[in-house]
Chimera marker file (.cmm) of the C-alpha trace (Angstrom):
<marker_set name="trace">
<marker id="1" x="-16.586" y="10.759" z="16.006" r="1" g="1" b="0" radius="0.5"/>
<marker id="2" x="-16.894" y="11.183" z="19.727" r="1" g="1" b="0" radius="0.5"/>
<marker id="3" x="-16.235" y="14.928" z="19.694" r="1" g="1" b="0" radius="0.5"/>
<marker id="4" x="-16.351" y="17.361" z="16.768" r="1" g="1" b="0" radius="0.5"/>
<marker id="5" x="-13.046" y="18.956" z="15.714" r="1" g="1" b="0" radius="0.5"/>
<marker id="6" x="-13.239" y="22.722" z="15.182" r="1" g="1" b="0" radius="0.5"/>
<marker id="7" x="-11.735" y="23.678" z="11.818" r="1" g="1" b="0" radius="0.5"/>
<marker id="8" x="-10.025" y="26.934" z="10.914" r="1" g="1" b="0" radius="0.5"/>
<marker id="9" x="-8.753" y="27.908" z="7.498" r="1" g="1" b="0" radius="0.5"/>
<marker id="10" x="-5.117" y="28.748" z="6.807" r="1" g="1" b="0" radius="0.5"/>
<marker id="11" x="-5.911" y="32.452" z="7.313" r="1" g="1" b="0" radius="0.5"/>
<marker id="12" x="-7.368" y="31.560" z="10.762" r="1" g="1" b="0" radius="0.5"/>
<marker id="13" x="-10.985" y="32.244" z="9.778" r="1" g="1" b="0" radius="0.5"/>
<marker id="14" x="-13.671" y="29.676" z="10.605" r="1" g="1" b="0" radius="0.5"/>
<marker id="15" x="-14.219" y="27.021" z="7.969" r="1" g="1" b="0" radius="0.5"/>
<marker id="16" x="-17.686" y="27.014" z="6.373" r="1" g="1" b="0" radius="0.5"/>
<marker id="17" x="-18.420" y="23.565" z="7.852" r="1" g="1" b="0" radius="0.5"/>
<marker id="18" x="-17.390" y="24.840" z="11.321" r="1" g="1" b="0" radius="0.5"/>
<marker id="19" x="-16.413" y="21.380" z="12.642" r="1" g="1" b="0" radius="0.5"/>
<marker id="20" x="-15.443" y="17.909" z="11.524" r="1" g="1" b="0" radius="0.5"/>
<marker id="21" x="-18.095" y="15.454" z="12.614" r="1" g="1" b="0" radius="0.5"/>
<marker id="22" x="-17.391" y="12.523" z="10.248" r="1" g="1" b="0" radius="0.5"/>
<marker id="23" x="-14.453" y="10.261" z="9.476" r="1" g="1" b="0" radius="0.5"/>
<marker id="24" x="-14.262" y="7.601" z="6.785" r="1" g="1" b="0" radius="0.5"/>
<marker id="25" x="-11.810" y="4.832" z="5.943" r="1" g="1" b="0" radius="0.5"/>
<marker id="26" x="-10.798" y="4.736" z="2.293" r="1" g="1" b="0" radius="0.5"/>
<marker id="27" x="-8.226" y="3.078" z="0.073" r="1" g="1" b="0" radius="0.5"/>
<marker id="28" x="-5.756" y="5.694" z="-1.089" r="1" g="1" b="0" radius="0.5"/>
<marker id="29" x="-4.062" y="5.009" z="-4.416" r="1" g="1" b="0" radius="0.5"/>
<marker id="30" x="-1.213" y="7.074" z="-5.803" r="1" g="1" b="0" radius="0.5"/>
<marker id="31" x="0.833" y="5.626" z="-8.657" r="1" g="1" b="0" radius="0.5"/>
<marker id="32" x="2.331" y="2.397" z="-7.228" r="1" g="1" b="0" radius="0.5"/>
<marker id="33" x="1.378" y="3.212" z="-3.614" r="1" g="1" b="0" radius="0.5"/>
<marker id="34" x="-1.764" y="1.926" z="-1.917" r="1" g="1" b="0" radius="0.5"/>
<marker id="35" x="-2.874" y="2.111" z="1.685" r="1" g="1" b="0" radius="0.5"/>
<marker id="36" x="-5.960" y="2.112" z="3.877" r="1" g="1" b="0" radius="0.5"/>
<marker id="37" x="-6.333" y="5.518" z="5.505" r="1" g="1" b="0" radius="0.5"/>
<marker id="38" x="-8.838" y="7.207" z="7.826" r="1" g="1" b="0" radius="0.5"/>
<marker id="39" x="-9.704" y="10.738" z="6.737" r="1" g="1" b="0" radius="0.5"/>
<marker id="40" x="-11.762" y="13.555" z="8.202" r="1" g="1" b="0" radius="0.5"/>
<marker id="41" x="-14.612" y="14.821" z="6.027" r="1" g="1" b="0" radius="0.5"/>
<marker id="42" x="-15.170" y="18.563" z="5.662" r="1" g="1" b="0" radius="0.5"/>
<marker id="43" x="-15.438" y="21.317" z="3.080" r="1" g="1" b="0" radius="0.5"/>
<marker id="44" x="-12.096" y="22.196" z="1.497" r="1" g="1" b="0" radius="0.5"/>
<marker id="45" x="-13.540" y="24.292" z="-1.292" r="1" g="1" b="0" radius="0.5"/>
<marker id="46" x="-11.574" y="23.551" z="-4.480" r="1" g="1" b="0" radius="0.5"/>
<marker id="47" x="-8.993" y="21.411" z="-2.653" r="1" g="1" b="0" radius="0.5"/>
<marker id="48" x="-9.491" y="17.626" z="-2.726" r="1" g="1" b="0" radius="0.5"/>
<marker id="49" x="-7.404" y="16.585" z="0.266" r="1" g="1" b="0" radius="0.5"/>
<marker id="50" x="-4.939" y="17.912" z="2.832" r="1" g="1" b="0" radius="0.5"/>
<marker id="51" x="-2.336" y="15.486" z="4.145" r="1" g="1" b="0" radius="0.5"/>
<marker id="52" x="-1.334" y="15.975" z="7.762" r="1" g="1" b="0" radius="0.5"/>
<marker id="53" x="2.244" y="16.360" z="8.961" r="1" g="1" b="0" radius="0.5"/>
<marker id="54" x="2.306" y="12.925" z="10.641" r="1" g="1" b="0" radius="0.5"/>
<marker id="55" x="1.405" y="11.274" z="7.320" r="1" g="1" b="0" radius="0.5"/>
<marker id="56" x="4.000" y="13.321" z="5.439" r="1" g="1" b="0" radius="0.5"/>
<marker id="57" x="6.694" y="12.521" z="8.014" r="1" g="1" b="0" radius="0.5"/>
<marker id="58" x="5.909" y="8.801" z="7.896" r="1" g="1" b="0" radius="0.5"/>
<marker id="59" x="5.961" y="8.643" z="4.082" r="1" g="1" b="0" radius="0.5"/>
<marker id="60" x="8.667" y="11.241" z="3.460" r="1" g="1" b="0" radius="0.5"/>
<marker id="61" x="7.667" y="11.770" z="-0.196" r="1" g="1" b="0" radius="0.5"/>
<marker id="62" x="10.147" y="12.957" z="-2.799" r="1" g="1" b="0" radius="0.5"/>
<marker id="63" x="8.750" y="16.240" z="-4.154" r="1" g="1" b="0" radius="0.5"/>
<marker id="64" x="10.091" y="17.978" z="-7.231" r="1" g="1" b="0" radius="0.5"/>
<marker id="65" x="8.386" y="21.378" z="-7.185" r="1" g="1" b="0" radius="0.5"/>
<marker id="66" x="9.797" y="22.442" z="-10.585" r="1" g="1" b="0" radius="0.5"/>
<marker id="67" x="8.171" y="19.630" z="-12.543" r="1" g="1" b="0" radius="0.5"/>
<marker id="68" x="5.290" y="19.126" z="-10.085" r="1" g="1" b="0" radius="0.5"/>
<marker id="69" x="6.133" y="15.486" z="-9.389" r="1" g="1" b="0" radius="0.5"/>
<marker id="70" x="5.620" y="13.507" z="-6.194" r="1" g="1" b="0" radius="0.5"/>
<marker id="71" x="7.146" y="10.076" z="-5.586" r="1" g="1" b="0" radius="0.5"/>
<marker id="72" x="6.232" y="7.909" z="-2.616" r="1" g="1" b="0" radius="0.5"/>
<marker id="73" x="9.233" y="5.591" z="-2.413" r="1" g="1" b="0" radius="0.5"/>
<marker id="74" x="10.461" y="5.912" z="1.160" r="1" g="1" b="0" radius="0.5"/>
<marker id="75" x="7.477" y="4.999" z="3.328" r="1" g="1" b="0" radius="0.5"/>
<marker id="76" x="7.641" y="2.187" z="5.837" r="1" g="1" b="0" radius="0.5"/>
<marker id="77" x="5.677" y="-1.020" z="5.078" r="1" g="1" b="0" radius="0.5"/>
<marker id="78" x="3.528" y="-0.269" z="8.124" r="1" g="1" b="0" radius="0.5"/>
<marker id="79" x="2.008" y="2.756" z="6.401" r="1" g="1" b="0" radius="0.5"/>
<marker id="80" x="1.422" y="1.549" z="2.876" r="1" g="1" b="0" radius="0.5"/>
<marker id="81" x="2.174" y="-1.019" z="0.277" r="1" g="1" b="0" radius="0.5"/>
<marker id="82" x="4.140" y="-0.552" z="-2.852" r="1" g="1" b="0" radius="0.5"/>
<marker id="83" x="2.218" y="-2.390" z="-5.578" r="1" g="1" b="0" radius="0.5"/>
<marker id="84" x="5.430" y="-3.236" z="-7.453" r="1" g="1" b="0" radius="0.5"/>
<marker id="85" x="6.845" y="-4.902" z="-4.343" r="1" g="1" b="0" radius="0.5"/>
<marker id="86" x="3.601" y="-6.796" z="-3.876" r="1" g="1" b="0" radius="0.5"/>
<marker id="87" x="3.762" y="-8.013" z="-7.490" r="1" g="1" b="0" radius="0.5"/>
<marker id="88" x="7.382" y="-9.147" z="-7.004" r="1" g="1" b="0" radius="0.5"/>
<marker id="89" x="6.365" y="-11.106" z="-3.902" r="1" g="1" b="0" radius="0.5"/>
<marker id="90" x="3.597" y="-12.817" z="-5.910" r="1" g="1" b="0" radius="0.5"/>
<marker id="91" x="6.097" y="-13.698" z="-8.644" r="1" g="1" b="0" radius="0.5"/>
<marker id="92" x="8.531" y="-15.165" z="-6.090" r="1" g="1" b="0" radius="0.5"/>
<marker id="93" x="5.721" y="-17.201" z="-4.540" r="1" g="1" b="0" radius="0.5"/>
<marker id="94" x="4.743" y="-18.563" z="-7.969" r="1" g="1" b="0" radius="0.5"/>
<marker id="95" x="8.382" y="-19.465" z="-8.635" r="1" g="1" b="0" radius="0.5"/>
<marker id="96" x="8.648" y="-21.282" z="-5.284" r="1" g="1" b="0" radius="0.5"/>
<marker id="97" x="5.425" y="-23.198" z="-5.992" r="1" g="1" b="0" radius="0.5"/>
<marker id="98" x="6.652" y="-24.123" z="-9.477" r="1" g="1" b="0" radius="0.5"/>
<marker id="99" x="9.955" y="-25.382" z="-8.024" r="1" g="1" b="0" radius="0.5"/>
<marker id="100" x="8.090" y="-27.369" z="-5.383" r="1" g="1" b="0" radius="0.5"/>
<marker id="101" x="5.867" y="-28.960" z="-8.048" r="1" g="1" b="0" radius="0.5"/>
<marker id="102" x="8.903" y="-29.787" z="-10.172" r="1" g="1" b="0" radius="0.5"/>
<marker id="103" x="10.610" y="-31.339" z="-7.138" r="1" g="1" b="0" radius="0.5"/>
<marker id="104" x="7.434" y="-33.290" z="-6.366" r="1" g="1" b="0" radius="0.5"/>
<marker id="105" x="7.383" y="-34.671" z="-9.943" r="1" g="1" b="0" radius="0.5"/>
<marker id="106" x="11.046" y="-35.657" z="-9.658" r="1" g="1" b="0" radius="0.5"/>
<marker id="107" x="10.276" y="-37.650" z="-6.512" r="1" g="1" b="0" radius="0.5"/>
<marker id="108" x="7.502" y="-39.547" z="-8.328" r="1" g="1" b="0" radius="0.5"/>
<marker id="109" x="9.872" y="-40.743" z="-11.069" r="1" g="1" b="0" radius="0.5"/>
<marker id="110" x="11.261" y="-44.146" z="-10.038" r="1" g="1" b="0" radius="0.5"/>
<marker id="111" x="14.979" y="-44.209" z="-9.311" r="1" g="1" b="0" radius="0.5"/>
<marker id="112" x="17.466" y="-46.694" z="-10.863" r="1" g="1" b="0" radius="0.5"/>
<marker id="113" x="17.128" y="-49.192" z="-7.973" r="1" g="1" b="0" radius="0.5"/>
<marker id="114" x="13.364" y="-49.403" z="-8.379" r="1" g="1" b="0" radius="0.5"/>
<marker id="115" x="13.732" y="-49.863" z="-12.114" r="1" g="1" b="0" radius="0.5"/>
<marker id="116" x="16.236" y="-52.711" z="-11.556" r="1" g="1" b="0" radius="0.5"/>
<marker id="117" x="13.868" y="-54.356" z="-9.054" r="1" g="1" b="0" radius="0.5"/>
<marker id="118" x="11.025" y="-54.213" z="-11.581" r="1" g="1" b="0" radius="0.5"/>
<marker id="119" x="13.230" y="-55.845" z="-14.279" r="1" g="1" b="0" radius="0.5"/>
<marker id="120" x="14.171" y="-58.825" z="-12.019" r="1" g="1" b="0" radius="0.5"/>
<link id1="1" id2="2" r="1" g="1" b="0" radius="0.2"/>
<link id1="2" id2="3" r="1" g="1" b="0" radius="0.2"/>
<link id1="3" id2="4" r="1" g="1" b="0" radius="0.2"/>
<link id1="4" id2="5" r="1" g="1" b="0" radius="0.2"/>
<link id1="5" id2="6" r="1" g="1" b="0" radius="0.2"/>
<link id1="6" id2="7" r="1" g="1" b="0" radius="0.2"/>
<link id1="7" id2="8" r="1" g="1" b="0" radius="0.2"/>
<link id1="8" id2="9" r="1" g="1" b="0" radius="0.2"/>
<link id1="9" id2="10" r="1" g="1" b="0" radius="0.2"/>
<link id1="10" id2="11" r="1" g="1" b="0" radius="0.2"/>
<link id1="11" id2="12" r="1" g="1" b="0" radius="0.2"/>
<link id1="12" id2="13" r="1" g="1" b="0" radius="0.2"/>
<link id1="13" id2="14" r="1" g="1" b="0" radius="0.2"/>
<link id1="14" id2="15" r="1" g="1" b="0" radius="0.2"/>
<link id1="15" id2="16" r="1" g="1" b="0" radius="0.2"/>
<link id1="16" id2="17" r="1" g="1" b="0" radius="0.2"/>
<link id1="17" id2="18" r="1" g="1" b="0" radius="0.2"/>
<link id1="18" id2="19" r="1" g="1" b="0" radius="0.2"/>
<link id1="19" id2="20" r="1" g="1" b="0" radius="0.2"/>
<link id1="20" id2="21" r="1" g="1" b="0" radius="0.2"/>
<link id1="21" id2="22" r="1" g="1" b="0" radius="0.2"/>
<link id1="22" id2="23" r="1" g="1" b="0" radius="0.2"/>
<link id1="23" id2="24" r="1" g="1" b="0" radius="0.2"/>
<link id1="24" id2="25" r="1" g="1" b="0" radius="0.2"/>
<link id1="25" id2="26" r="1" g="1" b="0" radius="0.2"/>
<link id1="26" id2="27" r="1" g="1" b="0" radius="0.2"/>
<link id1="27" id2="28" r="1" g="1" b="0" radius="0.2"/>
<link id1="28" id2="29" r="1" g="1" b="0" radius="0.2"/>
<link id1="29" id2="30" r="1" g="1" b="0" radius="0.2"/>
<link id1="30" id2="31" r="1" g="1" b="0" radius="0.2"/>
<link id1="31" id2="32" r="1" g="1" b="0" radius="0.2"/>
<link id1="32" id2="33" r="1" g="1" b="0" radius="0.2"/>
<link id1="33" id2="34" r="1" g="1" b="0" radius="0.2"/>
<link id1="34" id2="35" r="1" g="1" b="0" radius="0.2"/>
<link id1="35" id2="36" r="1" g="1" b="0" radius="0.2"/>
<link id1="36" id2="37" r="1" g="1" b="0" radius="0.2"/>
<link id1="37" id2="38" r="1" g="1" b="0" radius="0.2"/>
<link id1="38" id2="39" r="1" g="1" b="0" radius="0.2"/>
<link id1="39" id2="40" r="1" g="1" b="0" radius="0.2"/>
<link id1="40" id2="41" r="1" g="1" b="0" radius="0.2"/>
<link id1="41" id2="42" r="1" g="1" b="0" radius="0.2"/>
<link id1="42" id2="43" r="1" g="1" b="0" radius="0.2"/>
<link id1="43" id2="44" r="1" g="1" b="0" radius="0.2"/>
<link id1="44" id2="45" r="1" g="1" b="0" radius="0.2"/>
<link id1="45" id2="46" r="1" g="1" b="0" radius="0.2"/>
<link id1="46" id2="47" r="1" g="1" b="0" radius="0.2"/>
<link id1="47" id2="48" r="1" g="1" b="0" radius="0.2"/>
<link id1="48" id2="49" r="1" g="1" b="0" radius="0.2"/>
<link id1="49" id2="50" r="1" g="1" b="0" radius="0.2"/>
<link id1="50" id2="51" r="1" g="1" b="0" radius="0.2"/>
<link id1="51" id2="52" r="1" g="1" b="0" radius="0.2"/>
<link id1="52" id2="53" r="1" g="1" b="0" radius="0.2"/>
<link id1="53" id2="54" r="1" g="1" b="0" radius="0.2"/>
<link id1="54" id2="55" r="1" g="1" b="0" radius="0.2"/>
<link id1="55" id2="56" r="1" g="1" b="0" radius="0.2"/>
<link id1="56" id2="57" r="1" g="1" b="0" radius="0.2"/>
<link id1="57" id2="58" r="1" g="1" b="0" radius="0.2"/>
<link id1="58" id2="59" r="1" g="1" b="0" radius="0.2"/>
<link id1="59" id2="60" r="1" g="1" b="0" radius="0.2"/>
<link id1="60" id2="61" r="1" g="1" b="0" radius="0.2"/>
<link id1="61" id2="62" r="1" g="1" b="0" radius="0.2"/>
<link id1="62" id2="63" r="1" g="1" b="0" radius="0.2"/>
<link id1="63" id2="64" r="1" g="1" b="0" radius="0.2"/>
<link id1="64" id2="65" r="1" g="1" b="0" radius="0.2"/>
<link id1="65" id2="66" r="1" g="1" b="0" radius="0.2"/>
<link id1="66" id2="67" r="1" g="1" b="0" radius="0.2"/>
<link id1="67" id2="68" r="1" g="1" b="0" radius="0.2"/>
<link id1="68" id2="69" r="1" g="1" b="0" radius="0.2"/>
<link id1="69" id2="70" r="1" g="1" b="0" radius="0.2"/>
<link id1="70" id2="71" r="1" g="1" b="0" radius="0.2"/>
<link id1="71" id2="72" r="1" g="1" b="0" radius="0.2"/>
<link id1="72" id2="73" r="1" g="1" b="0" radius="0.2"/>
<link id1="73" id2="74" r="1" g="1" b="0" radius="0.2"/>
<link id1="74" id2="75" r="1" g="1" b="0" radius="0.2"/>
<link id1="75" id2="76" r="1" g="1" b="0" radius="0.2"/>
<link id1="76" id2="77" r="1" g="1" b="0" radius="0.2"/>
<link id1="77" id2="78" r="1" g="1" b="0" radius="0.2"/>
<link id1="78" id2="79" r="1" g="1" b="0" radius="0.2"/>
<link id1="79" id2="80" r="1" g="1" b="0" radius="0.2"/>
<link id1="80" id2="81" r="1" g="1" b="0" radius="0.2"/>
<link id1="81" id2="82" r="1" g="1" b="0" radius="0.2"/>
<link id1="82" id2="83" r="1" g="1" b="0" radius="0.2"/>
<link id1="83" id2="84" r="1" g="1" b="0" radius="0.2"/>
<link id1="84" id2="85" r="1" g="1" b="0" radius="0.2"/>
<link id1="85" id2="86" r="1" g="1" b="0" radius="0.2"/>
<link id1="86" id2="87" r="1" g="1" b="0" radius="0.2"/>
<link id1="87" id2="88" r="1" g="1" b="0" radius="0.2"/>
<link id1="88" id2="89" r="1" g="1" b="0" radius="0.2"/>
<link id1="89" id2="90" r="1" g="1" b="0" radius="0.2"/>
<link id1="90" id2="91" r="1" g="1" b="0" radius="0.2"/>
<link id1="91" id2="92" r="1" g="1" b="0" radius="0.2"/>
<link id1="92" id2="93" r="1" g="1" b="0" radius="0.2"/>
<link id1="93" id2="94" r="1" g="1" b="0" radius="0.2"/>
<link id1="94" id2="95" r="1" g="1" b="0" radius="0.2"/>
<link id1="95" id2="96" r="1" g="1" b="0" radius="0.2"/>
<link id1="96" id2="97" r="1" g="1" b="0" radius="0.2"/>
<link id1="97" id2="98" r="1" g="1" b="0" radius="0.2"/>
<link id1="98" id2="99" r="1" g="1" b="0" radius="0.2"/>
<link id1="99" id2="100" r="1" g="1" b="0" radius="0.2"/>
<link id1="100" id2="101" r="1" g="1" b="0" radius="0.2"/>
<link id1="101" id2="102" r="1" g="1" b="0" radius="0.2"/>
<link id1="102" id2="103" r="1" g="1" b="0" radius="0.2"/>
<link id1="103" id2="104" r="1" g="1" b="0" radius="0.2"/>
<link id1="104" id2="105" r="1" g="1" b="0" radius="0.2"/>
<link id1="105" id2="106" r="1" g="1" b="0" radius="0.2"/>
<link id1="106" id2="107" r="1" g="1" b="0" radius="0.2"/>
<link id1="107" id2="108" r="1" g="1" b="0" radius="0.2"/>
<link id1="108" id2="109" r="1" g="1" b="0" radius="0.2"/>
<link id1="109" id2="110" r="1" g="1" b="0" radius="0.2"/>
<link id1="110" id2="111" r="1" g="1" b="0" radius="0.2"/>
<link id1="111" id2="112" r="1" g="1" b="0" radius="0.2"/>
<link id1="112" id2="113" r="1" g="1" b="0" radius="0.2"/>
<link id1="113" id2="114" r="1" g="1" b="0" radius="0.2"/>
<link id1="114" id2="115" r="1" g="1" b="0" radius="0.2"/>
<link id1="115" id2="116" r="1" g="1" b="0" radius="0.2"/>
<link id1="116" id2="117" r="1" g="1" b="0" radius="0.2"/>
<link id1="117" id2="118" r="1" g="1" b="0" radius="0.2"/>
<link id1="118" id2="119" r="1" g="1" b="0" radius="0.2"/>
<link id1="119" id2="120" r="1" g="1" b="0" radius="0.2"/>
</marker_set>
């Protein structure tokens, strides 16, 4: 990082690490969602990660606080990939290739005119 970012805790006290001096790019996986994300590295104590407001606004997750469930179903393709959608695209591609191969085989089979020419 070019300049350290001073970190304060929620209660406005200084964080034990004082400043963020490192960032890393990681693959973030959550259920069927995957994306490449850049995160700041610093001591969060018992907390694993804090998602910033910009990320939350972009992904607009469905949160059910009663059953403690989070669904990421509304994010734009720019921000992440839904693995199920990716799998469907692969299936469609395989289907298109199979159709193309079948069509290619059909073209190789001689038509009735060619068969008649071979007989005469």
